[in-house]
A tleap script that builds the chain and sets N, CA, C and O, in Angstrom:
source leaprc.protein.ff14SB
mol = sequence {
  NMET SER GLY THR GLY ALA PRO GLY LEU GLY
  LEU ALA VAL SER ALA HIE MET ARG PRO THR
  THR VAL ILE ARG SER GLN VAL TYR GLY ALA
  GLU ARG ARG ALA VAL LEU SER LEU GLU GLY
  GLY GLY TYR LEU ASP VAL ALA LEU PHE GLY
  ARG ARG PRO GLU LEU VAL ARG LEU ARG ASP
  VAL LEU ASP ALA VAL ILE ALA GLU LEU ASP
  GLU GLN ARG ALA ALA HIE GLY GLY ALA GLY
  GLU GLU SER ALA CALA
}
set mol.1.N position { 0.874 -0.989 0.081 }
set mol.1.CA position { -0.193 0.158 -0.007 }
set mol.1.C position { 1.079 1.385 -0.028 }
set mol.1.O position { 2.228 1.367 0.413 }
set mol.2.N position { 0.438 2.227 -0.613 }
set mol.2.CA position { 1.250 3.492 -0.736 }
set mol.2.C position { 0.371 4.655 -0.182 }
set mol.2.O position { -0.822 4.733 -0.476 }
set mol.3.N position { 1.037 5.621 0.686 }
set mol.3.CA position { 0.441 6.655 1.346 }
set mol.3.C position { 0.405 7.978 0.594 }
set mol.3.O position { 1.359 8.251 -0.135 }
set mol.4.N position { -0.411 8.654 0.687 }
set mol.4.CA position { -0.711 10.097 0.165 }
set mol.4.C position { -0.333 11.305 1.092 }
set mol.4.O position { -0.295 12.476 0.715 }
set mol.5.N position { -0.092 10.911 2.204 }
set mol.5.CA position { 0.215 11.892 3.084 }
set mol.5.C position { -0.812 12.055 4.253 }
set mol.5.O position { -0.471 11.880 5.422 }
set mol.6.N position { -1.803 12.321 3.969 }
set mol.6.CA position { -3.288 12.518 4.778 }
set mol.6.C position { -3.705 11.120 5.069 }
set mol.6.O position { -3.743 10.301 4.152 }
set mol.7.N position { -4.054 10.764 6.411 }
set mol.7.CA position { -4.769 9.461 6.546 }
set mol.7.C position { -6.125 9.459 6.061 }
set mol.7.O position { -6.886 10.407 6.252 }
set mol.8.N position { -6.498 8.230 5.329 }
set mol.8.CA position { -7.719 8.202 4.639 }
set mol.8.C position { -8.628 6.962 5.177 }
set mol.8.O position { -9.796 6.762 4.843 }
set mol.9.N position { -7.862 6.174 6.072 }
set mol.9.CA position { -8.474 5.038 6.507 }
set mol.9.C position { -7.949 4.828 7.913 }
set mol.9.O position { -6.743 4.972 8.113 }
set mol.10.N position { -8.923 4.434 9.089 }
set mol.10.CA position { -8.344 4.100 10.302 }
set mol.10.C position { -7.637 2.901 10.406 }
set mol.10.O position { -6.715 2.825 11.217 }
set mol.11.N position { -7.971 1.855 9.626 }
set mol.11.CA position { -7.467 0.488 9.822 }
set mol.11.C position { -7.504 -0.304 8.535 }
set mol.11.O position { -8.549 -0.187 7.896 }
set mol.12.N position { -6.597 -1.064 8.045 }
set mol.12.CA position { -6.683 -1.807 6.899 }
set mol.12.C position { -6.922 -3.391 7.397 }
set mol.12.O position { -6.178 -3.973 8.186 }
set mol.13.N position { -7.865 -3.845 6.903 }
set mol.13.CA position { -8.301 -5.262 7.096 }
set mol.13.C position { -8.666 -5.851 5.926 }
set mol.13.O position { -9.307 -5.240 5.072 }
set mol.14.N position { -8.208 -7.340 5.770 }
set mol.14.CA position { -8.663 -8.166 4.648 }
set mol.14.C position { -9.628 -9.240 5.535 }
set mol.14.O position { -9.345 -9.841 6.571 }
set mol.15.N position { -10.785 -9.253 4.794 }
set mol.15.CA position { -11.873 -10.183 5.114 }
set mol.15.C position { -12.537 -10.779 4.058 }
set mol.15.O position { -13.252 -10.069 3.350 }
set mol.16.N position { -12.406 -12.166 3.790 }
set mol.16.CA position { -13.227 -12.855 2.670 }
set mol.16.C position { -14.631 -13.257 3.253 }
set mol.16.O position { -14.914 -13.930 4.244 }
set mol.17.N position { -15.455 -12.598 2.277 }
set mol.17.CA position { -16.955 -12.684 2.456 }
set mol.17.C position { -17.381 -14.187 1.882 }
set mol.17.O position { -16.913 -14.628 0.833 }
set mol.18.N position { -18.217 -14.826 2.609 }
set mol.18.CA position { -18.701 -16.149 2.437 }
set mol.18.C position { -20.385 -16.064 2.244 }
set mol.18.O position { -21.012 -15.142 2.766 }
set mol.19.N position { -20.977 -16.997 1.534 }
set mol.19.CA position { -22.296 -16.956 1.510 }
set mol.19.C position { -23.004 -17.030 3.103 }
set mol.19.O position { -24.212 -16.823 3.226 }
set mol.20.N position { -22.399 -17.248 3.936 }
set mol.20.CA position { -22.770 -17.204 5.241 }
set mol.20.C position { -22.671 -15.951 6.063 }
set mol.20.O position { -23.276 -15.708 7.108 }
set mol.21.N position { -21.705 -15.104 5.343 }
set mol.21.CA position { -21.480 -13.919 6.222 }
set mol.21.C position { -22.792 -12.865 6.344 }
set mol.21.O position { -23.417 -12.391 5.395 }
set mol.22.N position { -23.015 -12.650 7.667 }
set mol.22.CA position { -24.255 -11.960 7.841 }
set mol.22.C position { -23.937 -10.427 7.555 }
set mol.22.O position { -22.890 -10.042 8.076 }
set mol.23.N position { -24.658 -9.467 6.814 }
set mol.23.CA position { -24.292 -8.174 6.686 }
set mol.23.C position { -25.398 -7.400 7.036 }
set mol.23.O position { -26.469 -7.578 6.455 }
set mol.24.N position { -25.262 -6.494 7.984 }
set mol.24.CA position { -26.331 -5.744 8.808 }
set mol.24.C position { -25.889 -4.124 8.494 }
set mol.24.O position { -24.769 -3.771 8.127 }
set mol.25.N position { -26.998 -3.280 8.721 }
set mol.25.CA position { -26.574 -1.935 8.683 }
set mol.25.C position { -27.462 -1.413 9.895 }
set mol.25.O position { -28.471 -1.954 10.347 }
set mol.26.N position { -26.852 -0.233 10.316 }
set mol.26.CA position { -27.552 0.646 11.353 }
set mol.26.C position { -27.180 2.091 11.052 }
set mol.26.O position { -26.100 2.663 10.904 }
set mol.27.N position { -28.503 2.497 11.012 }
set mol.27.CA position { -28.309 4.169 10.697 }
set mol.27.C position { -28.247 4.990 11.916 }
set mol.27.O position { -28.938 4.676 12.886 }
set mol.28.N position { -27.526 5.946 11.941 }
set mol.28.CA position { -27.504 6.966 13.175 }
set mol.28.C position { -27.897 8.075 12.546 }
set mol.28.O position { -26.961 8.681 12.024 }
set mol.29.N position { -29.065 8.608 12.397 }
set mol.29.CA position { -29.542 9.971 11.892 }
set mol.29.C position { -29.035 11.101 12.423 }
set mol.29.O position { -28.535 12.044 11.811 }
set mol.30.N position { -29.196 10.959 13.686 }
set mol.30.CA position { -28.687 12.144 14.426 }
set mol.30.C position { -27.276 12.514 14.267 }
set mol.30.O position { -26.951 13.689 14.438 }
set mol.31.N position { -26.348 11.564 13.935 }
set mol.31.CA position { -24.977 11.611 13.686 }
set mol.31.C position { -24.846 11.892 12.285 }
set mol.31.O position { -23.848 12.504 11.903 }
set mol.32.N position { -25.668 11.549 11.521 }
set mol.32.CA position { -25.413 11.456 9.966 }
set mol.32.C position { -24.553 10.612 9.630 }
set mol.32.O position { -23.637 10.975 8.892 }
set mol.33.N position { -24.627 9.325 10.068 }
set mol.33.CA position { -23.698 8.414 9.542 }
set mol.33.C position { -24.499 6.878 9.712 }
set mol.33.O position { -25.553 6.760 10.336 }
set mol.34.N position { -23.835 5.813 9.080 }
set mol.34.CA position { -24.152 4.568 9.173 }
set mol.34.C position { -22.898 3.544 9.792 }
set mol.34.O position { -21.730 3.820 10.064 }
set mol.35.N position { -23.486 2.536 9.870 }
set mol.35.CA position { -22.405 1.448 10.292 }
set mol.35.C position { -22.897 0.315 9.325 }
set mol.35.O position { -24.104 0.078 9.283 }
set mol.36.N position { -22.064 -0.363 8.584 }
set mol.36.CA position { -22.326 -1.519 8.070 }
set mol.36.C position { -21.338 -2.709 8.745 }
set mol.36.O position { -20.122 -2.590 8.894 }
set mol.37.N position { -22.031 -3.714 9.062 }
set mol.37.CA position { -21.392 -4.565 9.700 }
set mol.37.C position { -21.267 -6.048 8.735 }
set mol.37.O position { -22.276 -6.539 8.228 }
set mol.38.N position { -20.110 -6.567 8.595 }
set mol.38.CA position { -19.983 -7.907 8.050 }
set mol.38.C position { -19.529 -8.667 9.479 }
set mol.38.O position { -18.603 -8.319 10.212 }
set mol.39.N position { -20.508 -9.882 9.683 }
set mol.39.CA position { -20.188 -10.691 10.825 }
set mol.39.C position { -19.927 -12.229 10.345 }
set mol.39.O position { -20.619 -12.970 9.647 }
set mol.40.N position { -18.774 -12.414 10.930 }
set mol.40.CA position { -18.280 -13.868 10.507 }
set mol.40.C position { -18.486 -14.898 11.904 }
set mol.40.O position { -17.641 -15.750 12.181 }
set mol.41.N position { -19.510 -14.723 12.582 }
set mol.41.CA position { -19.779 -15.651 13.449 }
set mol.41.C position { -19.026 -15.544 14.822 }
set mol.41.O position { -19.121 -16.430 15.671 }
set mol.42.N position { -18.209 -14.313 15.009 }
set mol.42.CA position { -17.387 -14.114 16.045 }
set mol.42.C position { -16.132 -14.344 15.678 }
set mol.42.O position { -15.247 -13.826 16.360 }
set mol.43.N position { -15.771 -15.161 14.536 }
set mol.43.CA position { -14.449 -15.469 14.110 }
set mol.43.C position { -13.519 -14.104 13.751 }
set mol.43.O position { -12.383 -13.821 14.133 }
set mol.44.N position { -14.467 -13.352 12.845 }
set mol.44.CA position { -13.857 -11.984 12.366 }
set mol.44.C position { -15.224 -11.128 12.020 }
set mol.44.O position { -15.942 -11.301 11.035 }
set mol.45.N position { -15.395 -10.215 13.016 }
set mol.45.CA position { -16.469 -9.231 12.486 }
set mol.45.C position { -15.824 -7.926 12.106 }
set mol.45.O position { -14.831 -7.472 12.674 }
set mol.46.N position { -16.464 -7.348 11.095 }
set mol.46.CA position { -15.839 -5.912 10.524 }
set mol.46.C position { -17.002 -4.983 10.563 }
set mol.46.O position { -18.117 -5.313 10.159 }
set mol.47.N position { -16.674 -3.635 11.135 }
set mol.47.CA position { -17.496 -2.650 11.163 }
set mol.47.C position { -17.075 -1.397 10.259 }
set mol.47.O position { -16.016 -0.786 10.401 }
set mol.48.N position { -17.983 -1.127 9.380 }
set mol.48.CA position { -17.648 -0.092 8.391 }
set mol.48.C position { -18.485 1.152 8.857 }
set mol.48.O position { -19.715 1.173 8.836 }
set mol.49.N position { -17.581 2.329 9.337 }
set mol.49.CA position { -18.350 3.491 9.635 }
set mol.49.C position { -18.168 4.548 8.536 }
set mol.49.O position { -17.092 4.793 7.989 }
set mol.50.N position { -19.360 5.156 8.271 }
set mol.50.CA position { -19.368 5.905 7.045 }
set mol.50.C position { -20.332 7.080 7.117 }
set mol.50.O position { -21.407 6.852 7.671 }
set mol.51.N position { -20.092 8.405 6.601 }
set mol.51.CA position { -21.367 9.249 6.427 }
set mol.51.C position { -21.800 9.163 4.827 }
set mol.51.O position { -21.157 8.491 4.020 }
set mol.52.N position { -22.794 9.816 4.534 }
set mol.52.CA position { -23.316 9.617 3.508 }
set mol.52.C position { -22.415 9.612 2.066 }
set mol.52.O position { -22.558 8.731 1.218 }
set mol.53.N position { -21.569 10.622 1.945 }
set mol.53.CA position { -20.735 10.750 0.932 }
set mol.53.C position { -19.701 9.601 0.601 }
set mol.53.O position { -19.495 9.102 -0.505 }
set mol.54.N position { -19.151 9.319 1.698 }
set mol.54.CA position { -18.359 8.049 1.718 }
set mol.54.C position { -19.066 6.640 1.430 }
set mol.54.O position { -18.440 5.700 0.939 }
set mol.55.N position { -20.353 6.573 1.758 }
set mol.55.CA position { -21.283 5.343 1.417 }
set mol.55.C position { -21.665 5.452 -0.176 }
set mol.55.O position { -21.729 4.496 -0.949 }
set mol.56.N position { -21.864 6.595 -0.439 }
set mol.56.CA position { -22.113 6.559 -2.021 }
set mol.56.C position { -20.850 6.220 -2.794 }
set mol.56.O position { -20.825 5.420 -3.729 }
set mol.57.N position { -19.779 6.907 -2.319 }
set mol.57.CA position { -18.368 6.263 -2.910 }
set mol.57.C position { -18.444 5.035 -2.938 }
set mol.57.O position { -18.422 4.490 -4.041 }
set mol.58.N position { -18.548 4.292 -1.820 }
set mol.58.CA position { -18.546 2.881 -1.764 }
set mol.58.C position { -19.475 2.111 -2.591 }
set mol.58.O position { -19.052 1.128 -3.199 }
set mol.59.N position { -20.800 2.492 -2.678 }
set mol.59.CA position { -21.843 2.141 -3.637 }
set mol.59.C position { -21.441 2.075 -4.989 }
set mol.59.O position { -21.677 1.125 -5.736 }
set mol.60.N position { -20.773 3.193 -5.314 }
set mol.60.CA position { -20.359 3.527 -6.813 }
set mol.60.C position { -19.231 2.458 -7.081 }
set mol.60.O position { -19.181 1.952 -8.202 }
set mol.61.N position { -18.354 2.099 -6.145 }
set mol.61.CA position { -17.200 1.296 -6.633 }
set mol.61.C position { -17.845 -0.070 -6.537 }
set mol.61.O position { -17.619 -0.771 -7.524 }
set mol.62.N position { -18.634 -0.654 -5.543 }
set mol.62.CA position { -19.367 -1.812 -5.538 }
set mol.62.C position { -20.052 -2.136 -7.062 }
set mol.62.O position { -19.846 -3.167 -7.702 }
set mol.63.N position { -20.813 -1.139 -7.435 }
set mol.63.CA position { -21.627 -1.175 -8.819 }
set mol.63.C position { -20.403 -1.436 -9.772 }
set mol.63.O position { -20.442 -2.419 -10.511 }
set mol.64.N position { -19.558 -0.780 -9.781 }
set mol.64.CA position { -18.314 -0.862 -10.929 }
set mol.64.C position { -17.991 -2.119 -10.893 }
set mol.64.O position { -18.327 -2.832 -11.838 }
set mol.65.N position { -17.249 -2.677 -9.765 }
set mol.65.CA position { -16.786 -3.962 -9.705 }
set mol.65.C position { -17.667 -5.050 -9.830 }
set mol.65.O position { -17.091 -6.111 -10.074 }
set mol.66.N position { -19.100 -5.115 -9.720 }
set mol.66.CA position { -20.134 -5.960 -10.069 }
set mol.66.C position { -20.183 -6.042 -11.617 }
set mol.66.O position { -20.184 -7.077 -12.284 }
set mol.67.N position { -20.222 -4.869 -12.030 }
set mol.67.CA position { -20.375 -4.801 -13.533 }
set mol.67.C position { -19.159 -5.530 -14.285 }
set mol.67.O position { -19.348 -6.323 -15.207 }
set mol.68.N position { -17.989 -5.206 -13.834 }
set mol.68.CA position { -16.834 -5.758 -14.419 }
set mol.68.C position { -16.958 -7.219 -14.207 }
set mol.68.O position { -16.801 -7.890 -15.227 }
set mol.69.N position { -17.234 -7.941 -12.974 }
set mol.69.CA position { -17.397 -9.155 -12.865 }
set mol.69.C position { -18.417 -9.859 -13.803 }
set mol.69.O position { -18.239 -10.978 -14.283 }
set mol.70.N position { -19.373 -9.171 -13.984 }
set mol.70.CA position { -20.662 -9.572 -14.861 }
set mol.70.C position { -19.982 -9.643 -16.344 }
set mol.70.O position { -20.166 -10.584 -17.115 }
set mol.71.N position { -19.275 -8.655 -16.589 }
set mol.71.CA position { -18.654 -8.581 -17.961 }
set mol.71.C position { -17.643 -9.731 -18.400 }
set mol.71.O position { -17.582 -10.198 -19.537 }
set mol.72.N position { -16.814 -10.133 -17.249 }
set mol.72.CA position { -15.827 -11.112 -17.275 }
set mol.72.C position { -16.530 -12.488 -17.309 }
set mol.72.O position { -16.073 -13.458 -17.913 }
set mol.73.N position { -17.602 -12.485 -16.654 }
set mol.73.CA position { -18.448 -13.910 -16.637 }
set mol.73.C position { -19.150 -14.002 -17.791 }
set mol.73.O position { -19.456 -15.104 -18.247 }
set mol.74.N position { -19.472 -12.889 -18.374 }
set mol.74.CA position { -20.221 -13.246 -19.640 }
set mol.74.C position { -19.107 -13.562 -20.973 }
set mol.74.O position { -19.337 -14.399 -21.845 }
set mol.75.N position { -18.118 -12.875 -20.924 }
set mol.75.CA position { -16.808 -13.233 -21.834 }
set mol.75.C position { -16.323 -14.668 -21.697 }
set mol.75.O position { -15.714 -15.247 -22.596 }
set mol.76.N position { -16.618 -15.192 -20.557 }
set mol.76.CA position { -16.094 -16.607 -20.348 }
set mol.76.C position { -17.289 -17.518 -20.465 }
set mol.76.O position { -17.197 -18.614 -19.912 }
set mol.77.N position { -18.428 -17.209 -21.125 }
set mol.77.CA position { -19.595 -18.232 -21.422 }
set mol.77.C position { -20.243 -18.328 -20.044 }
set mol.77.O position { -20.843 -19.374 -19.797 }
set mol.78.N position { -20.205 -17.451 -19.192 }
set mol.78.CA position { -21.165 -17.443 -17.852 }
set mol.78.C position { -20.604 -18.490 -16.789 }
set mol.78.O position { -21.362 -19.006 -15.968 }
set mol.79.N position { -19.247 -18.777 -16.842 }
set mol.79.CA position { -18.634 -19.634 -16.026 }
set mol.79.C position { -18.303 -18.775 -14.764 }
set mol.79.O position { -17.958 -17.594 -14.758 }
set mol.80.N position { -18.492 -19.675 -13.611 }
set mol.80.CA position { -18.207 -18.974 -12.197 }
set mol.80.C position { -19.405 -18.985 -11.365 }
set mol.80.O position { -20.433 -19.614 -11.617 }
set mol.81.N position { -19.203 -18.281 -10.411 }
set mol.81.CA position { -20.337 -18.242 -9.329 }
set mol.81.C position { -21.574 -17.540 -9.662 }
set mol.81.O position { -21.450 -16.509 -10.323 }
set mol.82.N position { -22.794 -17.932 -9.307 }
set mol.82.CA position { -24.024 -17.292 -9.788 }
set mol.82.C position { -23.942 -15.856 -8.835 }
set mol.82.O position { -23.208 -15.632 -7.873 }
set mol.83.N position { -24.753 -15.164 -9.337 }
set mol.83.CA position { -25.159 -13.859 -8.638 }
set mol.83.C position { -26.079 -13.992 -7.777 }
set mol.83.O position { -26.946 -14.859 -7.890 }
set mol.84.N position { -26.022 -13.149 -6.787 }
set mol.84.CA position { -27.040 -13.408 -5.502 }
set mol.84.C position { -28.093 -12.364 -5.787 }
set mol.84.O position { -29.044 -12.256 -5.012 }
set mol.85.N position { -27.983 -11.578 -6.864 }
set mol.85.CA position { -28.962 -10.518 -7.035 }
set mol.85.C position { -29.948 -11.401 -8.018 }
set mol.85.O position { -30.984 -10.905 -8.460 }
savepdb mol mol.pdb
quit
């Protein structure tokens, strides 16, 4: 990882999502933020805190990566994991 000078993330964590990973969200309206939780049954739980602008950026990146995965799956004849959507 390379730094840009100013901290942009409080912690770097790698977590592999599985079909059994529980994904929850909690909105804190008064604080204008939300928490997304990836729960691994106590083995590894990750909480992602963000305000709306950061969550929109995250959504946009997820949309783009899902589109790329779909394109690659189509280019390879649909081989690979099925979409959850």
